[in-house]
C-alpha positions in Angstrom: 0.0 0.0 0.0 2.8 2.4 0.9 4.6 1.6 -2.4 1.6 2.4 -4.5 1.0 5.6 -2.6 4.7 6.6 -3.1 4.5 5.9 -6.9 1.4 8.0 -7.2 3.0 10.9 -5.3 6.2 10.7 -7.3 4.6 10.5 -10.7 1.8 13.0 -10.0 -0.8 10.8 -11.7 -2.6 7.6 -11.0 -3.5 4.8 -13.3 -6.7 3.2 -12.1 -8.0 -0.1 -13.3 -9.5 0.8 -16.7 -8.9 4.5 -16.2 -6.3 7.2 -16.2 -6.3 10.5 -14.4 -3.8 13.3 -13.8 -4.1 16.9 -12.8 -5.3 17.9 -16.3 -7.5 15.2 -17.7 -9.0 11.7 -17.3 -10.1 9.0 -19.7 -10.8 5.3 -20.0 -7.8 3.2 -21.0 -8.7 1.0 -24.0 -8.3 -2.7 -23.6 -4.8 -3.9 -24.5 -3.4 -0.4 -24.3 -1.3 1.1 -21.5 -0.4 4.7 -20.5 3.2 5.6 -21.3 4.6 7.5 -18.3 8.1 7.9 -19.8 7.7 11.6 -20.3 9.6 11.2 -23.6 7.2 13.4 -25.6 5.4 16.7 -25.1 2.1 15.0 -24.7 -0.3 15.5 -21.8 -0.8 11.7 -22.0 0.3 9.0 -24.4 -1.1 5.5 -24.8 0.7 2.6 -26.5 0.3 -1.1 -27.3 2.9 -3.8 -27.0 3.7 -3.5 -30.7 4.2 0.3 -30.8 0.8 1.7 -31.8 0.4 5.1 -30.2 -2.3 7.6 -29.3 -1.2 11.1 -28.1 -3.2 13.8 -26.3 -1.5 17.2 -26.6 -2.4 20.9 -26.1 -1.9 23.9 -28.2 -2.8 27.6 -28.5 -3.8 27.1 -32.2 -7.5 27.1 -33.1 -8.8 23.6 -33.7 -10.1 24.4 -37.2 -6.6 25.7 -38.1 -5.0 22.4 -36.9 -7.3 20.3 -39.1 -6.9 22.6 -42.1 -3.1 22.6 -41.7 -3.1 18.8 -42.0 -5.1 19.0 -45.2 -3.0 21.9 -46.7 0.5 20.9 -45.6 0.6 17.1 -45.6 0.3 16.8 -49.4 3.6 18.8 -49.7 5.5 16.1 -47.8 3.3 13.1 -48.7 2.3 13.1 -52.4 -0.3 10.3 -51.8 -1.9 12.1 -48.9 -5.7 11.7 -49.0 -8.5 12.6 -46.7 -10.6 9.5 -45.9 -13.2 11.2 -43.7 -14.0 14.4 -41.9 -16.7 13.6 -39.3 -18.2 15.5 -36.4 -17.5 14.0 -33.0 -18.1 15.1 -29.4 -15.3 15.3 -26.9 -16.0 16.3 -23.3 -19.3 17.8 -24.4 -17.8 19.8 -27.2 -18.5 19.5 -30.9 -15.3 19.0 -33.0 -14.0 17.3 -36.1 -12.2 14.0 -36.6 -10.0 13.9 -39.6 -8.9 10.4 -40.8 -6.3 10.4 -43.6 -3.9 8.2 -45.4 -0.4 8.7 -46.8 2.8 6.8 -47.6 6.2 7.1 -46.0 7.9 10.4 -46.4 10.8 8.9 -48.3 8.6 6.9 -50.7 9.9 8.7 -53.8 8.7 6.0 -56.2 5.2 6.0 -54.6 5.2 2.2 -54.2 5.1 2.0 -50.5 2.1 0.9 -48.4 -0.6 3.3 -47.3 -0.6 4.4 -43.6 -3.7 5.6 -41.9 -4.0 8.0 -39.0 -6.5 10.4 -37.3 -6.5 13.8 -35.6 -9.2 15.3 -33.5 -9.0 18.9 -32.2 -11.3 20.8 -29.8 -11.2 23.7 -27.4 -12.0 24.1 -23.7 -11.2 27.0 -21.4 -9.4 28.9 -24.2 -7.0 25.9 -24.8 -6.9 23.5 -27.7 -6.6 19.8 -27.2 -5.5 17.4 -29.9 -5.9 13.6 -30.0 -3.7 12.0 -32.7 -2.8 8.5 -33.6 0.5 7.4 -35.0 0.3 6.3 -38.6 -0.2 2.6 -39.1 -1.2 0.1 -41.7 -5.0 0.1 -42.5 -5.7 -3.3 -40.9 -4.1 -2.1 -37.6 -5.9 1.2 -37.8 -9.4 -0.1 -38.3 -9.1 -3.2 -36.0 -7.1 -1.7 -33.1 -6.3 2.0 -33.3 -9.6 3.5 -34.3 -11.6 1.5 -31.7 -9.1 2.7 -29.0 -9.3 6.3 -30.2 -13.1 6.1 -29.9 -12.8 4.8 -26.3 -10.6 7.8 -25.4 -12.8 10.3 -27.3 -16.0 9.1 -25.5 -14.4 9.1 -22.1 -12.0 12.1 -22.1 -12.6 14.8 -19.6 -10.5 17.9 -19.3 -10.5 19.3 -15.8 -11.4 22.9 -15.2 -8.5 25.2 -15.5 -8.2 28.5 -13.7 -4.9 29.3 -15.3 -6.1 30.5 -18.7 
């Protein structure tokens, strides 16, 4: 009991069975995913699978619409086979926002022969701050069978805590 309490105090967050919570947010951890506490990225929270599938939750000062539009405008420059698969409305923490699902090939696929990779980005605002949920690019089978269902679990359960430091 004392060890668990010590870990919670040191890390500043707690991983509950089936859920995650820190000082900024909380969400349900999808089945077969874990929260990465390595602090190796600038994410508010990162989730991963045993085989390196990733979901990131980040914050920004950029408007959510600008974030989505920047993907659509800028990715084709680096990824010639970039294609929007869908743009759908979703709700995150009671706020309407947009989910962009897209595909592309590897950045160094100069012959345009490589496999397609699929990813998604969701951006929304709360308390004058933008929050972004992204998934790492992965093969279509992995995205549709594992990543997209996990993103949906996070989206449906994510709660941003009230911030008085706007």
